[in-house]
C-alpha positions in Angstrom: -32.7 1.6 -82.4 -34.1 4.2 -80.1 -32.8 5.0 -76.6 -34.9 6.7 -73.9 -34.2 8.8 -70.9 -34.7 7.1 -67.5 -36.2 10.2 -65.9 -38.7 11.6 -68.5 -38.9 8.8 -71.0 -38.0 10.9 -74.0 -36.6 8.9 -76.9 -33.2 9.7 -78.3 -31.7 8.5 -81.6 -28.1 8.1 -80.4 -26.7 6.6 -77.2 -24.2 9.5 -77.3 -27.0 12.0 -76.5 -27.7 10.4 -73.1 -25.6 11.4 -70.1 -24.9 8.8 -67.5 -25.4 10.2 -63.9 -25.5 7.9 -60.9 -26.4 4.8 -62.9 -29.2 6.7 -64.8 -29.2 7.7 -68.5 -30.5 11.2 -68.8 -31.4 13.3 -71.9 -30.0 16.8 -72.4 -32.9 18.6 -70.8 -33.0 16.4 -67.7 -29.3 16.6 -67.4 -29.4 20.4 -67.4 -32.2 20.5 -64.9 -30.3 18.1 -62.6 -27.3 20.4 -62.7 -29.4 23.4 -61.9 -30.9 21.7 -58.9 -27.5 20.6 -57.6 -26.2 24.1 -57.9 -29.2 25.5 -56.0 -28.7 22.9 -53.2 -25.0 23.9 -52.9 -25.8 27.6 -52.7 -28.6 27.0 -50.1 -26.5 24.6 -48.0 -23.3 26.6 -48.0 -24.0 30.3 -47.6 -20.4 31.3 -46.9 -19.2 29.2 -49.9 -18.6 32.2 -52.1 -16.6 33.9 -49.4 -14.5 30.8 -48.8 -13.9 30.3 -52.5 -12.8 33.9 -52.9 -10.3 33.6 -50.0 -8.9 30.4 -51.4 -8.5 32.0 -54.8 -6.6 34.9 -53.3 -4.4 32.6 -51.3 -3.7 30.5 -54.4 -2.7 33.6 -56.4 -0.4 34.9 -53.7 1.3 31.5 -53.5 1.7 31.4 -57.3 3.2 34.9 -57.3 5.7 34.0 -54.5 6.8 30.9 -56.4 7.2 32.9 -59.6 9.3 35.6 -57.9 11.5 32.9 -56.3 12.0 31.2 -59.6 12.9 34.5 -61.3 15.4 35.4 -58.6 17.1 32.0 -59.0 17.0 32.2 -62.8 18.6 35.7 -63.0 21.2 34.9 -60.3 22.2 31.8 -62.3 22.4 34.0 -65.4 24.7 36.4 -63.7 27.0 33.6 -62.5 27.3 32.3 -66.1 29.2 35.4 -67.3 32.7 34.3 -68.1 35.5 36.1 -66.3 38.3 37.5 -68.4 41.2 35.1 -68.7 43.9 37.7 -69.7 44.6 40.6 -67.4 42.9 43.8 -68.5 40.8 42.1 -71.1 37.0 41.9 -71.2 34.6 39.1 -72.3 33.1 39.5 -75.8 29.7 40.5 -74.4 31.2 43.6 -72.7 33.2 44.4 -75.9 30.0 44.4 -78.0 28.3 46.7 -75.6 31.2 49.2 -75.6 31.3 49.3 -79.4 27.6 50.0 -79.6 27.6 52.7 -77.0 28.3 56.1 -78.5 28.9 59.1 -76.3 28.6 61.5 -79.3 24.8 61.7 -79.5 22.4 63.4 -77.1 20.9 61.1 -74.5 17.3 61.5 -73.4 18.3 63.4 -70.3 20.6 65.8 -72.3 17.8 66.5 -74.7 15.4 67.3 -71.9 18.0 69.5 -70.2 18.7 71.3 -73.5 14.9 71.7 -74.1 14.5 73.3 -70.6 17.4 75.7 -71.3 16.0 76.8 -74.6 12.5 77.2 -73.2 13.9 79.3 -70.3 15.5 81.5 -72.9 12.1 82.3 -74.3 11.5 79.8 -77.1 8.2 77.9 -77.1 8.2 74.1 -76.9 7.9 73.5 -80.7 10.7 75.8 -81.6 13.0 74.3 -78.9 12.1 70.7 -80.1 12.9 71.7 -83.7 16.2 73.2 -82.7 17.2 69.9 -80.8 16.1 67.9 -83.9 18.3 70.1 -86.1 21.2 69.6 -83.8 20.8 65.8 -84.0 20.5 66.0 -87.8 23.7 68.1 -88.0 25.6 65.5 -85.9 24.4 62.8 -88.3 25.6 64.8 -91.3 29.0 65.5 -89.7 29.4 61.8 -88.9 28.7 60.9 -92.6 31.1 63.5 -93.9 33.9 62.3 -91.6 33.2 58.7 -92.6 33.6 59.6 -96.2 36.9 61.2 -95.3 37.7 57.8 -93.7 38.3 59.2 -90.2 38.4 56.7 -87.4 35.5 56.1 -85.0 37.5 57.7 -82.2 38.0 60.9 -84.1 34.3 61.0 -85.1 33.2 60.5 -81.5 35.7 63.1 -80.2 34.5 65.7 -82.8 30.8 65.1 -81.9 31.5 65.2 -78.2 33.4 68.5 -78.7 30.4 69.9 -80.6 28.1 69.0 -77.7 30.4 70.5 -75.1 30.6 73.8 -77.1 26.8 73.8 -77.4 26.3 73.4 -73.6 28.9 76.0 -72.8 27.0 78.6 -75.0 23.9 77.9 -73.0 
């Protein structure tokens, strides 16, 4: 059974290939032409349409960002409130204990490395030599840590030794 377009009369094999627009059945080509004509009419009738659409889009984006910021504020404030307070005097929740254990004062921080690099460069070394020297220092700290762990020293003793090494290093500079 063949179906035909109401506008141009072209025959189509399947009913699916016809688009229903305002009680008319149109083929693919007629449907595309109809859409193009409607777009042209809109552009001709509304000259300031693009400007209005742009303003609306900007306004919508601003509203979205404000809602997102407000949601994030509420979310993070609720997260801060959820932290359990210590029950026993002078004790800390587990989250804080984990952070303290992971934190090591024995290694060079980024700022300390940068300061040490500046000091070495001001003494006359070029950047590559200074960087290599800092890297050697970090490697020696790692070696000392391994040696002390083999001797079964406690973490406190290891940290104290490494901290002492850093202090001596900065006193020399």
